[in-house]
N, CA, C and O atoms as CSV, one atom per row, in Angstrom:
chain,resi,resn,atom,element,x,y,z
A,1,UNK,N,N,-5.261,-20.558,28.800
A,1,UNK,CA,C,-7.234,-20.055,28.882
A,1,UNK,C,C,-6.931,-18.938,28.137
A,1,UNK,O,O,-7.341,-18.638,27.016
A,2,UNK,N,N,-5.618,-17.919,29.401
A,2,UNK,CA,C,-5.883,-16.796,28.800
A,2,UNK,C,C,-4.808,-16.301,28.211
A,2,UNK,O,O,-3.678,-16.629,28.573
A,3,UNK,N,N,-5.102,-15.203,26.944
A,3,UNK,CA,C,-3.766,-15.287,26.182
A,3,UNK,C,C,-2.280,-14.559,27.125
A,3,UNK,O,O,-2.132,-13.923,28.168
A,4,UNK,N,N,-1.597,-14.977,26.290
A,4,UNK,CA,C,-0.345,-14.321,26.862
A,4,UNK,C,C,-0.184,-12.836,26.677
A,4,UNK,O,O,-0.656,-12.456,25.605
A,5,UNK,N,N,0.332,-11.919,27.395
A,5,UNK,CA,C,0.042,-10.456,27.679
A,5,UNK,C,C,0.987,-9.952,26.443
A,5,UNK,O,O,0.917,-8.749,26.193
A,6,UNK,N,N,1.878,-10.764,25.630
A,6,UNK,CA,C,2.554,-10.026,24.494
A,6,UNK,C,C,1.704,-10.440,23.241
A,6,UNK,O,O,1.930,-10.022,22.105
A,7,UNK,N,N,0.651,-11.353,23.596
A,7,UNK,CA,C,-0.039,-11.586,22.286
A,7,UNK,C,C,-1.605,-10.373,22.468
A,7,UNK,O,O,-2.096,-9.924,21.433
A,8,UNK,N,N,-2.058,-10.083,23.503
A,8,UNK,CA,C,-3.034,-8.936,23.821
A,8,UNK,C,C,-2.512,-7.716,23.669
A,8,UNK,O,O,-3.099,-6.756,24.168
A,9,UNK,N,N,-1.432,-7.562,23.023
A,9,UNK,CA,C,-1.156,-6.226,22.798
A,9,UNK,C,C,-1.870,-4.886,21.912
A,9,UNK,O,O,-1.734,-4.662,20.709
A,10,UNK,N,N,-2.658,-4.094,22.910
A,10,UNK,CA,C,-3.340,-3.423,21.721
A,10,UNK,C,C,-2.396,-2.548,20.893
A,10,UNK,O,O,-1.466,-1.841,21.282
A,11,UNK,N,N,-2.795,-2.736,19.828
A,11,UNK,CA,C,-2.180,-1.601,18.961
A,11,UNK,C,C,-2.845,-1.198,17.868
A,11,UNK,O,O,-3.629,-2.047,17.444
A,12,UNK,N,N,-2.780,0.241,17.008
A,12,UNK,CA,C,-3.940,0.793,16.429
A,12,UNK,C,C,-4.477,-0.315,15.126
A,12,UNK,O,O,-5.655,-0.510,14.825
A,13,UNK,N,N,-3.222,-0.979,14.449
A,13,UNK,CA,C,-3.509,-1.785,13.322
A,13,UNK,C,C,-4.728,-2.868,13.900
A,13,UNK,O,O,-5.512,-3.414,13.123
A,14,UNK,N,N,-4.755,-3.082,15.372
A,14,UNK,CA,C,-5.228,-4.606,15.702
A,14,UNK,C,C,-6.709,-3.827,16.126
A,14,UNK,O,O,-7.694,-4.501,15.825
A,15,UNK,N,N,-6.964,-2.673,16.698
A,15,UNK,CA,C,-7.854,-1.792,16.874
A,15,UNK,C,C,-8.368,-1.829,15.802
A,15,UNK,O,O,-9.174,-2.745,15.643
A,16,UNK,N,N,-8.190,-1.122,14.937
A,16,UNK,CA,C,-9.047,-0.770,13.056
A,16,UNK,C,C,-9.212,-2.057,12.812
A,16,UNK,O,O,-10.362,-2.081,12.375
A,17,UNK,N,N,-8.693,-3.499,12.805
A,17,UNK,CA,C,-9.466,-4.712,12.688
A,17,UNK,C,C,-10.373,-5.180,13.382
A,17,UNK,O,O,-11.046,-6.178,13.121
A,18,UNK,N,N,-10.439,-4.591,14.175
A,18,UNK,CA,C,-11.593,-5.587,15.018
A,18,UNK,C,C,-12.860,-4.463,14.862
A,18,UNK,O,O,-13.827,-4.879,15.500
A,19,UNK,N,N,-13.087,-3.409,14.326
A,19,UNK,CA,C,-13.959,-2.497,14.286
A,19,UNK,C,C,-14.899,-3.052,13.123
A,19,UNK,O,O,-14.521,-3.360,11.992
A,20,UNK,N,N,-16.299,-3.125,13.663
A,20,UNK,CA,C,-17.289,-2.734,12.816
A,20,UNK,C,C,-17.871,-1.483,11.633
A,20,UNK,O,O,-18.927,-0.920,11.922
A,21,UNK,N,N,-17.242,-1.137,10.487
A,21,UNK,CA,C,-17.862,0.306,10.338
A,21,UNK,C,C,-19.028,0.448,9.878
A,21,UNK,O,O,-19.676,-0.448,9.336
A,22,UNK,N,N,-19.348,1.463,10.037
A,22,UNK,CA,C,-20.799,1.834,9.292
A,22,UNK,C,C,-21.023,1.533,7.810
A,22,UNK,O,O,-20.233,1.636,6.871
A,23,UNK,N,N,-22.437,1.090,7.838
A,23,UNK,CA,C,-22.339,0.757,5.829
A,23,UNK,C,C,-23.356,1.638,5.687
A,23,UNK,O,O,-24.058,2.256,6.486
A,24,UNK,N,N,-23.289,1.567,4.434
A,24,UNK,CA,C,-24.668,2.685,3.920
A,24,UNK,C,C,-26.086,2.325,3.856
A,24,UNK,O,O,-27.110,3.009,3.876
A,25,UNK,N,N,-25.784,0.586,3.740
A,25,UNK,CA,C,-27.426,-0.060,3.713
A,25,UNK,C,C,-27.717,-0.049,5.378
A,25,UNK,O,O,-28.886,0.044,5.752
A,26,UNK,N,N,-26.625,-0.148,6.367
A,26,UNK,CA,C,-27.110,-0.403,7.994
A,26,UNK,C,C,-27.835,1.077,8.229
A,26,UNK,O,O,-27.505,2.094,7.618
A,27,UNK,N,N,-28.764,1.011,9.112
A,27,UNK,CA,C,-29.597,1.429,9.900
A,27,UNK,C,C,-29.686,1.839,11.364
A,27,UNK,O,O,-30.186,1.006,12.120
A,28,UNK,N,N,-29.177,3.279,12.005
A,28,UNK,CA,C,-28.873,3.515,12.974
A,28,UNK,C,C,-30.519,3.857,13.735
A,28,UNK,O,O,-31.262,4.740,13.307
A,29,UNK,N,N,-30.905,2.828,15.087
A,29,UNK,CA,C,-32.053,3.545,15.598
A,29,UNK,C,C,-32.003,4.586,16.167
A,29,UNK,O,O,-33.062,5.189,16.339
A,30,UNK,N,N,-30.797,5.137,16.638
A,30,UNK,CA,C,-30.849,5.999,17.716
A,30,UNK,C,C,-30.127,7.480,17.131
A,30,UNK,O,O,-29.678,8.372,17.851
A,31,UNK,N,N,-30.157,7.467,15.434
A,31,UNK,CA,C,-29.561,8.307,14.931
A,31,UNK,C,C,-30.315,8.525,13.338
A,31,UNK,O,O,-30.823,7.540,12.802
A,32,UNK,N,N,-30.341,9.934,12.619
A,32,UNK,CA,C,-30.507,10.173,11.583
A,32,UNK,C,C,-29.657,10.897,10.882
A,32,UNK,O,O,-29.895,11.818,10.101
A,33,UNK,N,N,-28.554,10.385,11.234
A,33,UNK,CA,C,-26.885,11.048,10.185
A,33,UNK,C,C,-27.214,10.518,9.104
A,33,UNK,O,O,-27.872,9.488,9.249
A,34,UNK,N,N,-26.908,10.976,7.560
A,34,UNK,CA,C,-26.443,10.712,6.591
A,34,UNK,C,C,-25.032,9.950,6.676
A,34,UNK,O,O,-24.128,9.812,7.501
A,35,UNK,N,N,-25.302,9.582,5.527
A,35,UNK,CA,C,-24.038,8.352,5.653
A,35,UNK,C,C,-22.821,9.316,5.232
A,35,UNK,O,O,-21.732,8.757,5.360
A,36,UNK,N,N,-22.754,10.791,4.704
A,36,UNK,CA,C,-21.682,11.633,5.115
A,36,UNK,C,C,-20.918,11.832,5.865
A,36,UNK,O,O,-19.688,11.873,5.868
A,37,UNK,N,N,-22.351,12.088,7.172
A,37,UNK,CA,C,-21.974,12.265,8.414
A,37,UNK,C,C,-21.106,11.235,9.088
A,37,UNK,O,O,-20.001,11.455,9.585
A,38,UNK,N,N,-21.794,9.993,9.039
A,38,UNK,CA,C,-21.580,8.219,9.559
A,38,UNK,C,C,-19.970,8.453,9.019
A,38,UNK,O,O,-19.017,8.555,9.791
A,39,UNK,N,N,-19.891,8.503,7.807
A,39,UNK,CA,C,-18.104,8.454,6.991
A,39,UNK,C,C,-17.311,9.517,7.261
A,39,UNK,O,O,-16.184,9.391,6.782
A,40,UNK,N,N,-17.514,10.584,7.897
A,40,UNK,CA,C,-16.701,11.760,8.388
A,40,UNK,C,C,-16.080,11.486,9.696
A,40,UNK,O,O,-14.911,11.793,9.931
A,41,UNK,N,N,-17.328,10.556,11.070
A,41,UNK,CA,C,-17.215,10.663,12.552
A,41,UNK,C,C,-16.286,9.479,12.403
A,41,UNK,O,O,-15.268,9.461,13.095
A,42,UNK,N,N,-16.610,8.212,11.331
A,42,UNK,CA,C,-15.662,7.025,10.946
A,42,UNK,C,C,-14.378,7.669,11.158
A,42,UNK,O,O,-13.686,7.553,12.170
A,43,UNK,N,N,-14.056,8.505,9.905
A,43,UNK,CA,C,-12.961,9.112,9.470
A,43,UNK,C,C,-11.827,9.752,10.725
A,43,UNK,O,O,-10.604,9.623,10.678
A,44,UNK,N,N,-12.712,10.547,11.957
A,44,UNK,CA,C,-12.320,10.997,12.703
A,44,UNK,C,C,-12.000,9.592,13.897
A,44,UNK,O,O,-11.058,9.540,14.688
A,45,UNK,N,N,-12.950,8.694,13.735
A,45,UNK,CA,C,-12.111,8.086,14.889
A,45,UNK,C,C,-11.269,7.132,14.177
A,45,UNK,O,O,-10.752,6.247,14.859
A,46,UNK,N,N,-11.062,7.156,13.029
A,46,UNK,CA,C,-9.748,6.040,12.773
A,46,UNK,C,C,-8.620,6.913,13.213
A,46,UNK,O,O,-7.852,6.669,14.144
A,47,UNK,N,N,-8.608,8.192,12.263
A,47,UNK,CA,C,-7.540,9.020,12.745
A,47,UNK,C,C,-7.216,9.316,14.063
A,47,UNK,O,O,-6.078,9.772,13.952
A,48,UNK,N,N,-7.460,9.337,15.048
A,48,UNK,CA,C,-7.860,9.558,16.576
A,48,UNK,C,C,-7.065,7.959,17.168
A,48,UNK,O,O,-6.323,7.885,18.147
A,49,UNK,N,N,-7.398,7.014,16.435
A,49,UNK,CA,C,-6.958,5.840,16.702
A,49,UNK,C,C,-5.628,5.672,16.415
A,49,UNK,O,O,-4.821,5.266,17.252
A,50,UNK,N,N,-5.224,6.078,14.799
A,50,UNK,CA,C,-3.890,6.283,14.375
A,50,UNK,C,C,-2.891,6.737,15.138
A,50,UNK,O,O,-1.797,6.178,15.210
A,51,UNK,N,N,-3.183,7.703,15.708
A,51,UNK,CA,C,-2.460,8.969,16.638
A,51,UNK,C,C,-2.631,8.691,18.173
A,51,UNK,O,O,-2.158,9.392,19.068
A,52,UNK,N,N,-3.223,7.796,18.300
A,52,UNK,CA,C,-3.447,7.844,19.852
A,52,UNK,C,C,-1.925,7.364,20.041
A,52,UNK,O,O,-1.161,6.924,19.181
A,53,UNK,N,N,-1.629,7.643,21.868
A,53,UNK,CA,C,-0.523,7.142,22.198
A,53,UNK,C,C,-0.761,5.759,23.049
A,53,UNK,O,O,-1.892,5.625,23.515
A,54,UNK,N,N,-0.355,5.317,23.154
A,54,UNK,CA,C,-0.732,3.600,23.854
A,54,UNK,C,C,-1.603,3.483,24.994
A,54,UNK,O,O,-2.293,2.497,25.253
A,55,UNK,N,N,-1.510,4.861,25.857
A,55,UNK,CA,C,-2.153,5.001,26.895
A,55,UNK,C,C,-3.684,5.458,26.467
A,55,UNK,O,O,-4.725,5.120,27.032
A,56,UNK,N,N,-3.549,6.256,25.398
A,56,UNK,CA,C,-4.855,6.568,24.817
A,56,UNK,C,C,-5.825,5.438,24.273
A,56,UNK,O,O,-6.999,5.211,24.565
A,57,UNK,N,N,-5.132,4.922,23.560
A,57,UNK,CA,C,-5.646,3.489,23.298
A,57,UNK,C,C,-6.122,2.753,23.420
A,57,UNK,O,O,-7.040,2.216,22.800
A,58,UNK,N,N,-5.068,2.332,25.140
A,58,UNK,CA,C,-6.316,1.354,26.316
A,58,UNK,C,C,-7.008,1.882,26.404
A,58,UNK,O,O,-8.077,1.285,26.526
A,59,UNK,N,N,-7.056,3.235,26.422
A,59,UNK,CA,C,-8.446,3.716,26.986
A,59,UNK,C,C,-9.442,3.656,26.768
A,59,UNK,O,O,-10.448,3.453,27.448
A,60,UNK,N,N,-9.156,3.934,25.186
A,60,UNK,CA,C,-10.465,4.338,24.339
A,60,UNK,C,C,-10.892,2.442,24.031
A,60,UNK,O,O,-12.106,2.239,23.990
A,61,UNK,N,N,-10.060,1.275,23.849
A,61,UNK,CA,C,-10.332,0.408,23.917
A,61,UNK,C,C,-11.164,0.020,25.328
A,61,UNK,O,O,-12.119,-0.740,25.164
A,62,UNK,N,N,-10.952,0.368,26.376
A,62,UNK,CA,C,-11.483,0.088,27.943
A,62,UNK,C,C,-13.160,0.436,27.588
A,62,UNK,O,O,-14.201,-0.221,27.620
A,63,UNK,N,N,-12.848,1.619,27.295
A,63,UNK,CA,C,-14.301,2.561,27.309
A,63,UNK,C,C,-14.955,1.483,26.395
A,63,UNK,O,O,-15.827,0.729,26.825
A,64,UNK,N,N,-14.509,1.445,25.157
A,64,UNK,CA,C,-15.487,0.984,24.272
A,64,UNK,C,C,-16.182,-0.545,25.213
A,64,UNK,O,O,-17.346,-0.745,25.559
A,65,UNK,N,N,-14.964,-1.414,25.412
A,65,UNK,CA,C,-15.380,-3.394,25.415
A,65,UNK,C,C,-15.054,-3.431,26.775
A,65,UNK,O,O,-14.678,-4.553,27.112
A,66,UNK,N,N,-15.063,-2.600,27.682
A,66,UNK,CA,C,-14.803,-3.160,29.194
A,66,UNK,C,C,-12.872,-3.653,29.729
A,66,UNK,O,O,-12.484,-4.039,30.831
A,67,UNK,N,N,-12.105,-3.438,28.521
A,67,UNK,CA,C,-11.270,-3.923,29.367
A,67,UNK,C,C,-9.965,-3.468,28.011
A,67,UNK,O,O,-10.272,-3.235,26.842
A,68,UNK,N,N,-8.851,-3.442,28.444
A,68,UNK,CA,C,-7.601,-3.199,27.324
A,68,UNK,C,C,-7.678,-3.795,25.790
A,68,UNK,O,O,-7.559,-3.054,24.815
A,69,UNK,N,N,-7.865,-5.046,25.695
A,69,UNK,CA,C,-8.106,-5.394,24.480
A,69,UNK,C,C,-9.025,-5.512,23.595
A,69,UNK,O,O,-10.099,-5.943,24.014
A,70,UNK,N,N,-8.923,-5.194,22.174
A,70,UNK,CA,C,-9.670,-5.164,21.169
A,70,UNK,C,C,-10.710,-6.224,20.907
A,70,UNK,O,O,-10.154,-7.311,21.060
A,71,UNK,N,N,-11.722,-6.353,20.644
A,71,UNK,CA,C,-12.065,-8.064,20.519
A,71,UNK,C,C,-13.071,-7.559,19.244
A,71,UNK,O,O,-13.727,-6.519,19.288
A,72,UNK,N,N,-13.056,-8.560,18.038
A,72,UNK,CA,C,-14.222,-9.004,17.296
A,72,UNK,C,C,-15.358,-8.564,17.569
A,72,UNK,O,O,-15.864,-8.589,18.691
A,73,UNK,N,N,-15.962,-8.033,16.362
A,73,UNK,CA,C,-17.448,-7.368,16.441
A,73,UNK,C,C,-17.553,-5.723,17.294
A,73,UNK,O,O,-18.477,-5.433,18.054
A,74,UNK,N,N,-16.614,-4.974,17.018
A,74,UNK,CA,C,-16.529,-3.964,17.790
A,74,UNK,C,C,-17.673,-3.081,17.069
A,74,UNK,O,O,-17.717,-3.353,15.869
A,75,UNK,N,N,-18.532,-2.183,17.427
A,75,UNK,CA,C,-19.353,-1.433,16.407
A,75,UNK,C,C,-18.952,-0.196,16.802
A,75,UNK,O,O,-18.227,0.112,17.748
A,76,UNK,N,N,-19.600,0.626,15.824
A,76,UNK,CA,C,-19.341,1.874,16.090
A,76,UNK,C,C,-20.745,3.008,15.376
A,76,UNK,O,O,-20.957,3.066,14.165
A,77,UNK,N,N,-21.411,3.669,16.235
A,77,UNK,CA,C,-22.695,4.403,15.805
A,77,UNK,C,C,-22.497,5.642,15.829
A,77,UNK,O,O,-21.721,6.215,16.594
A,78,UNK,N,N,-23.302,6.236,14.854
A,78,UNK,CA,C,-22.824,7.893,14.910
A,78,UNK,C,C,-24.060,7.929,15.522
A,78,UNK,O,O,-24.772,6.954,15.280
A,79,UNK,N,N,-24.555,8.850,16.306
A,79,UNK,CA,C,-26.037,8.883,16.657
A,79,UNK,C,C,-26.168,10.530,17.269
A,79,UNK,O,O,-25.201,11.173,17.679
A,80,UNK,N,N,-27.429,10.977,17.229
A,80,UNK,CA,C,-27.330,12.241,18.062
A,80,UNK,C,C,-27.560,12.098,19.440
A,80,UNK,O,O,-28.305,11.301,20.011
A,81,UNK,N,N,-26.588,13.254,20.055
A,81,UNK,CA,C,-26.226,12.992,21.198
A,81,UNK,C,C,-25.188,14.030,22.210
A,81,UNK,O,O,-24.379,14.360,21.342
A,82,UNK,N,N,-24.811,14.598,23.231
A,82,UNK,CA,C,-23.956,15.267,23.640
A,82,UNK,C,C,-22.581,14.652,23.739
A,82,UNK,O,O,-21.568,15.331,23.576
A,83,UNK,N,N,-22.564,13.828,23.912
A,83,UNK,CA,C,-20.749,12.882,24.478
A,83,UNK,C,C,-20.954,11.469,23.863
A,83,UNK,O,O,-22.061,10.973,23.652
A,84,UNK,N,N,-19.554,10.777,23.555
A,84,UNK,CA,C,-19.847,9.592,23.110
A,84,UNK,C,C,-19.956,8.508,24.444
A,84,UNK,O,O,-19.327,8.551,25.501
A,85,UNK,N,N,-20.967,7.548,24.001
A,85,UNK,CA,C,-21.439,6.677,24.863
A,85,UNK,C,C,-20.653,5.324,24.380
A,85,UNK,O,O,-20.039,5.100,23.337
A,86,UNK,N,N,-20.949,4.350,25.742
A,86,UNK,CA,C,-20.479,3.106,25.106
A,86,UNK,C,C,-21.384,2.005,26.093
A,86,UNK,O,O,-21.740,2.206,27.254
A,87,UNK,N,N,-21.648,0.723,25.208
A,87,UNK,CA,C,-22.503,-0.309,26.069
A,87,UNK,C,C,-21.560,-1.469,25.574
A,87,UNK,O,O,-21.670,-2.147,24.553
A,88,UNK,N,N,-20.579,-1.520,26.590
A,88,UNK,CA,C,-19.841,-2.599,26.836
A,88,UNK,C,C,-20.117,-4.268,26.463
A,88,UNK,O,O,-19.390,-4.956,25.746
A,89,UNK,N,N,-20.757,-4.494,26.815
A,89,UNK,CA,C,-21.818,-5.393,26.720
A,89,UNK,C,C,-21.988,-5.754,25.436
A,89,UNK,O,O,-21.502,-6.838,25.110
A,90,UNK,N,N,-22.455,-5.232,24.769
A,90,UNK,CA,C,-22.614,-5.215,23.270
A,90,UNK,C,C,-21.576,-4.725,22.485
A,90,UNK,O,O,-21.957,-4.764,21.315
A,91,UNK,N,N,-20.383,-4.258,22.572
A,91,UNK,CA,C,-19.169,-4.138,22.138
A,91,UNK,C,C,-19.559,-2.682,21.374
A,91,UNK,O,O,-19.215,-2.476,20.209
A,92,UNK,N,N,-20.179,-1.877,22.025
A,92,UNK,CA,C,-20.853,-0.509,21.139
A,92,UNK,C,C,-20.475,0.465,21.344
A,92,UNK,O,O,-20.725,0.774,22.510
A,93,UNK,N,N,-19.658,1.635,20.512
A,93,UNK,CA,C,-19.669,2.617,20.799
A,93,UNK,C,C,-20.276,3.693,20.012
A,93,UNK,O,O,-20.407,3.674,18.788
A,94,UNK,N,N,-20.660,4.699,20.857
A,94,UNK,CA,C,-22.029,5.351,20.240
A,94,UNK,C,C,-21.287,6.891,20.227
A,94,UNK,O,O,-21.054,7.432,21.308
A,95,UNK,N,N,-21.009,7.414,19.234
A,95,UNK,CA,C,-20.716,8.661,18.980
A,95,UNK,C,C,-21.185,10.213,18.143
A,95,UNK,O,O,-21.328,10.300,16.923
A,96,UNK,N,N,-21.289,10.855,18.696
A,96,UNK,CA,C,-22.367,12.027,18.291
A,96,UNK,C,C,-21.688,12.197,17.082
A,96,UNK,O,O,-20.496,12.062,16.805
A,97,UNK,N,N,-22.781,12.560,16.324
A,97,UNK,CA,C,-22.339,13.375,14.906
A,97,UNK,C,C,-22.328,14.847,14.400
A,97,UNK,O,O,-22.551,15.212,13.246
A,98,UNK,N,N,-21.923,15.890,15.847
A,98,UNK,CA,C,-21.811,17.003,15.639
A,98,UNK,C,C,-21.079,17.934,15.715
A,98,UNK,O,O,-21.274,19.128,15.943
A,99,UNK,N,N,-19.645,16.973,15.386
A,99,UNK,CA,C,-18.694,17.871,15.345
A,99,UNK,C,C,-18.072,18.087,14.229
A,99,UNK,O,O,-17.912,17.220,13.370
A,100,UNK,N,N,-17.607,19.435,14.134
A,100,UNK,CA,C,-17.307,20.234,12.905
A,100,UNK,C,C,-15.727,19.936,12.501
A,100,UNK,O,O,-15.320,20.060,11.346
A,101,UNK,N,N,-15.149,19.652,13.273
A,101,UNK,CA,C,-13.860,19.428,12.912
A,101,UNK,C,C,-13.288,18.294,14.249
A,101,UNK,O,O,-13.587,18.083,15.425
A,102,UNK,N,N,-12.156,17.683,13.090
A,102,UNK,CA,C,-11.159,16.350,14.223
A,102,UNK,C,C,-11.127,16.746,15.498
A,102,UNK,O,O,-11.563,16.078,16.436
A,103,UNK,N,N,-10.465,18.151,15.605
A,103,UNK,CA,C,-9.626,18.724,16.833
A,103,UNK,C,C,-10.801,18.873,18.096
A,103,UNK,O,O,-10.518,18.683,19.279
A,104,UNK,N,N,-12.217,19.264,17.582
A,104,UNK,CA,C,-13.503,19.281,18.796
A,104,UNK,C,C,-13.637,17.713,18.844
A,104,UNK,O,O,-14.060,17.347,19.940
A,105,UNK,N,N,-13.434,16.845,18.100
A,105,UNK,CA,C,-13.918,15.357,18.382
A,105,UNK,C,C,-13.267,14.861,19.183
A,105,UNK,O,O,-13.643,14.479,20.291
A,106,UNK,N,N,-11.843,14.782,18.576
A,106,UNK,CA,C,-10.379,14.559,19.244
A,106,UNK,C,C,-10.777,14.995,21.262
A,106,UNK,O,O,-10.617,14.363,22.306
A,107,UNK,N,N,-11.183,16.005,21.009
A,107,UNK,CA,C,-10.652,16.620,22.723
A,107,UNK,C,C,-12.174,16.122,23.380
A,107,UNK,O,O,-12.071,16.093,24.607
A,108,UNK,N,N,-13.240,15.813,23.021
A,108,UNK,CA,C,-14.196,15.438,23.786
A,108,UNK,C,C,-13.934,13.955,23.924
A,108,UNK,O,O,-14.023,13.331,24.981
A,109,UNK,N,N,-13.569,13.410,22.636
A,109,UNK,CA,C,-13.225,11.544,22.970
A,109,UNK,C,C,-12.567,11.538,24.067
A,109,UNK,O,O,-12.986,11.060,25.121
A,110,UNK,N,N,-11.235,12.195,23.862
A,110,UNK,CA,C,-10.103,12.105,25.290
A,110,UNK,C,C,-10.652,12.228,26.529
A,110,UNK,O,O,-10.522,11.326,27.356
A,111,UNK,N,N,-11.411,13.504,26.825
A,111,UNK,CA,C,-12.328,13.394,27.972
A,111,UNK,C,C,-12.786,12.653,28.474
A,111,UNK,O,O,-12.680,12.472,29.687
A,112,UNK,N,N,-13.576,11.848,27.547
A,112,UNK,CA,C,-14.548,10.605,28.010
A,112,UNK,C,C,-13.784,9.456,28.374
A,112,UNK,O,O,-14.037,8.616,29.238
A,113,UNK,N,N,-12.812,9.537,27.594
A,113,UNK,CA,C,-12.083,8.017,27.852
A,113,UNK,C,C,-11.072,7.717,29.134
A,113,UNK,O,O,-10.693,6.637,29.590
A,114,UNK,N,N,-10.716,9.355,29.629
A,114,UNK,CA,C,-10.046,9.362,30.533
A,114,UNK,C,C,-10.863,9.275,31.893
A,114,UNK,O,O,-10.179,9.369,32.913
A,115,UNK,N,N,-12.126,9.120,32.035
A,115,UNK,CA,C,-13.161,8.857,32.741
A,115,UNK,C,C,-13.273,7.172,33.201
A,115,UNK,O,O,-14.127,6.931,34.055
A,116,UNK,N,N,-12.814,6.516,32.907
A,116,UNK,CA,C,-12.464,4.882,32.832
A,116,UNK,C,C,-12.700,4.577,34.323
A,116,UNK,O,O,-13.406,3.751,34.900
A,117,UNK,N,N,-11.686,5.734,34.825
A,117,UNK,CA,C,-11.568,4.749,36.222
A,117,UNK,C,C,-12.630,5.576,37.393
A,117,UNK,O,O,-12.576,5.159,38.550
A,118,UNK,N,N,-13.272,6.360,37.180
A,118,UNK,CA,C,-14.441,6.901,37.362
A,118,UNK,C,C,-15.548,6.405,37.269
A,118,UNK,O,O,-16.364,6.198,38.167
A,119,UNK,N,N,-15.631,6.164,36.010
A,119,UNK,CA,C,-17.031,5.322,35.513
A,119,UNK,C,C,-18.310,5.845,34.647
A,119,UNK,O,O,-19.499,5.525,34.623
A,120,UNK,N,N,-17.444,6.880,33.887
A,120,UNK,CA,C,-18.734,7.573,33.233
A,120,UNK,C,C,-18.808,6.632,31.982
A,120,UNK,O,O,-19.918,6.761,31.467
A,121,UNK,N,N,-18.120,5.839,31.388
A,121,UNK,CA,C,-18.532,4.762,30.746
A,121,UNK,C,C,-19.507,3.710,31.134
A,121,UNK,O,O,-19.448,3.205,32.256
A,122,UNK,N,N,-20.319,3.388,30.341
A,122,UNK,CA,C,-21.386,1.934,30.944
A,122,UNK,C,C,-20.254,0.948,30.878
A,122,UNK,O,O,-19.971,0.485,29.773
A,123,UNK,N,N,-19.649,0.619,31.823
A,123,UNK,CA,C,-19.125,-0.889,32.284
A,123,UNK,C,C,-19.770,-1.237,33.131
A,123,UNK,O,O,-19.572,-2.338,33.646
């Protein structure tokens, strides 16, 4: 019934393979960002995942979906807002589009995903 622990190991490749990336034809009800900004934020997220430690990757996936195993259909939206937010029931990560650099993006995302134990994520 439950997958073996070895089969559920969270890797960067596994996480990246489960993400539904923003498409040019899609529209976010919550944001008015151009496809250029959405692409930049998606690239920041991809870079974060590829460079994340195993602990950071587990924290990100837990913040995103509610537990530490990536799930098919994980969605990423770029929205107007101050901080990353998640809707774990809908497998949705909402990332702000205001970051000027990867370092700013990564620092803020690290702060948010580290709060899973205290409840910042909408789990």
